[in-house]
C-alpha positions in Angstrom: 0.1 -0.1 0.0 1.3 3.7 -0.7 -0.3 7.1 -0.2 -1.8 7.0 -3.7 -3.4 3.5 -3.0 -7.2 4.0 -2.6 -9.7 2.6 0.0 -11.3 0.0 -2.0 -7.8 -1.4 -3.0 -6.8 -1.1 0.7 -9.8 -3.3 1.4 -9.0 -6.1 -1.1 -5.6 -6.0 0.6 -6.8 -6.7 4.0 -9.3 -9.3 3.2 -6.1 -10.9 1.5 -3.9 -10.6 4.6 -6.7 -12.2 6.4 -7.4 -15.1 4.2 -10.8 -13.5 3.1 -12.0 -13.4 -0.7 -11.7 -10.3 -2.4 -14.5 -11.1 -4.2 -16.3 -9.6 -0.7 -14.5 -6.3 -1.1 -18.2 -4.6 -1.7 -19.9 -6.2 1.8 -16.8 -4.0 3.5 -16.0 -0.4 3.9 -12.9 1.7 5.1 -13.7 4.2 8.2 -11.3 6.8 9.1 -12.1 7.0 12.9 -11.3 9.6 15.3 -10.9 8.6 18.7 -8.3 8.0 21.8 -7.6 5.9 24.3 -9.2 6.2 28.2 -9.0 4.6 31.3 -6.5 2.5 33.3 -7.0 -0.4 30.6 -6.3 2.2 27.4 -9.6 1.1 26.1 -9.9 2.6 22.5 -13.3 5.3 22.8 -14.5 6.1 18.9 -15.3 9.9 18.9 -15.9 10.0 15.4 -16.1 7.7 12.0 -16.8 8.0 8.4 -16.8 6.2 5.9 -14.2 6.7 2.8 -15.0 6.2 -0.6 -13.6 4.1 -2.9 -11.1 6.2 -4.7 -10.2 8.5 -1.4 -6.7 8.3 -0.5 -6.2 7.0 3.3 -3.1 7.3 3.7 -2.6 10.4 2.0 -5.4 11.7 4.4 -3.8 10.3 7.2 -0.6 12.0 6.8 -2.0 15.5 5.9 -4.7 15.7 8.4 -4.0 15.0 11.6 -6.5 14.8 15.0 -6.7 17.5 17.7 -4.4 17.1 20.6 -5.3 14.1 22.5 -7.1 12.0 20.0 -5.6 9.8 17.6 -6.8 8.5 13.8 -7.1 5.1 12.9 -8.7 3.2 9.8 -11.0 0.5 10.4 -12.2 -2.4 8.3 -16.1 -2.7 8.8 -19.4 -4.3 7.2 -21.2 -2.3 5.3 -24.5 -3.6 6.6 -23.0 -2.3 10.2 -22.4 1.4 9.3 -25.3 1.5 7.3 -27.2 0.5 10.4 -25.2 3.1 12.5 -27.0 5.5 9.8 -30.5 4.3 10.1 -30.5 5.1 13.9 -29.5 8.4 13.3 -26.0 8.0 15.0 -23.7 11.4 14.2 -20.5 9.9 14.1 -18.7 12.4 12.5 -19.8 15.4 14.4 -20.9 13.7 18.1 -17.3 13.9 19.4 -17.0 17.8 18.9 -20.4 18.4 20.2 -19.7 17.2 23.5 -16.2 19.3 23.4 -18.5 22.1 22.5 -21.2 21.9 25.0 -18.9 21.6 27.8 -17.1 24.8 26.6 -21.0 26.6 26.8 -21.8 25.0 30.1 -18.1 26.3 31.6 -19.1 29.4 29.9 -15.8 29.8 27.9 -17.1 30.4 24.9 -20.4 31.9 23.1 -19.7 30.4 19.8 -18.0 27.4 18.6 -14.3 27.2 18.4 -12.2 27.7 15.3 -11.7 24.2 13.8 -8.0 23.2 12.9 
């Protein structure tokens, strides 16, 4: 995989690496996930998730766009049905973490408007 590899290509490579058929690549989605490790056992806590388009360049995105301080980014291979189920439940996986941050700042009276995004 290189910086110019598309998401669909990376899905196929991952399936091959785990001994699964590349023919089932359409059943999987590569997701760009922002989160952090929390607690004494350092459990991963997802703050936001975005399904990558087949032709997006995930490795280039990771290299050029860094998450906010204290957060990490990782790529996750998920079944499309699972991601579609989240969307059907109207779970806001993209901005949920940011909304919590803004809400905390409003409660503390630190900001009258949302902070500038990096």
